[in-house]
N, C-alpha and C positions, 0 to 999 in steps of 0.2 A: 060490247060496248064498245065507246070510240075511247080512246087511250094515247096519249104524248108520251116519248119517252125521248130523253137526250141524256146525254153525257159532256165530261171532258174526255181527254186525251188518255187520262187513268183510268175510266171506265168504258172506253169504245169496245174491250171485247167482251165484257158482261152485258152490257147495251142489247147486243146482236145480241146473244144468247136466250136476254127475257124476250126482243124484240121475235125472237122465233116460235116460246112459249105461246106469249098472247095470240099469234097470229094458230098456233096450235090448240088454243082453249077458243077459238070461236071471231077470238076481238076485234074491230080495225083498230091497225096503227097506224099513228105516226110516228117516222124517226126523225126528229131536228137535229139528227149527226153528233159530230161532227164523223165527215166519213174518211178523215186522214187520221194516223197517228202522231203530225205534229201538236205541239203545245198548245191549246186554247185556254183563253176564260174561262172558266165555269158559269160567271154569271151571265156572260151570253148568252150559255146553251140553256140555263135557267129561263130566260126572261121567254121564250116563245112558249114552254109547256107552261109555265105558270099565267101569261095573259093569254093561254087557249081556255087552261082551266077553270080561271076567274070569269074569264068573259061566255062560259057557257059552250065553248066548241067541243071541249071535252069532258068526258064523264069524269076522269081518273089522269093523272099522271106518275110517271119514273122518271127517277133525276139518281142518274150513279156518276161517281168522281173517284176518285181514289182512298177516299175515305167516306164518303156520302155527307161529312160535314160541311165542308164547303156550299156544296148544293144544299143541305136542308137551310143555312143560314140565308143563303140566297132568296132561296124560293120562298121565305116566312119573312119577306119583306114585303111581299106582293098582299094588299087587299085582297080578302078572302080566301087565301089561301094556308091549310093547316096542312104546314107537310113536317112527317116523323121523319127521323132517322131510326133507323129500323135493321140489326143484323141476327135478329131470333126469330121465332115464329110466332110465340108465343108477344112479343110486343107487335108486332105485323095486328095479330087478332085485336088486340087490346084498344091498340090505335086508331083504326077501324069503329068498333064495337063502342066504346067511350068519347074519341073525340073527334067523329067523323071525320078523319083526313081522309084527302083529295089526291094529297098524293106521299110520294115515301122515296126516300134518298136512303142509297145504300150504296156502300164502299167495292170496291174493285179486289182491294190490295187486301180487305177484313174479311171480307169472307170468301167459298166458292160458289160456282156454279149449281150446285145441286142446291143448295140451302137458299140461295136469293130463288131459286124458281120455286120451292117451297111456303117461303116467304109471299113469294108477287102469289102465288096460289090462294095461299091463306089469306092476305089482305082483301082479294077480290073477291072470294069466295063467304068473307064476312059482314055482317048488316051492322048497320048504326043502332044501339040501342034504345037512344031517347029517354024519355023519362026524366030521372035527375040531373043526366046530364047532359041533357038541352039547353037547362040551364045553363052550365056550367060552358060550352060551346058560346053562347048568345052573351055571356058576359066575355069570351074572348073578344065576339064583334065588337061589342062596346069600346073596349080600351081601344081596337082597330080604327077604329070611329073616329073616337076622341083625338087623337093622334093625326 
């Protein structure tokens, strides 16, 4: 799978950990940084991941900041993005199975690397169930198209 990953300064360490995990799992990873711990604005680092996922360049994206909240808010402003803020394995599974999320956001200051690895592994292994959930995801797209 071709996956984009990015963070702000508050998610730098966890981003590198998750990037390594993705490579260990055999995925192609594009890391949009940042490469320093200098303070940066998370919307700037959400942008290339969201544009790449929405445009079909990447199959999935992972965004990390201090809490994951800012990244998830920024990501969900992009047409075609369904980003879920996840800090537990069950939510990671359900956001793919029921919401067909194409990006997840996590907070480095909220969860540790071990749990983050479990979340990412579970999310990537989960599949959209379709069925009754397909209509719900379509309704989200319809709202997006009308704005």
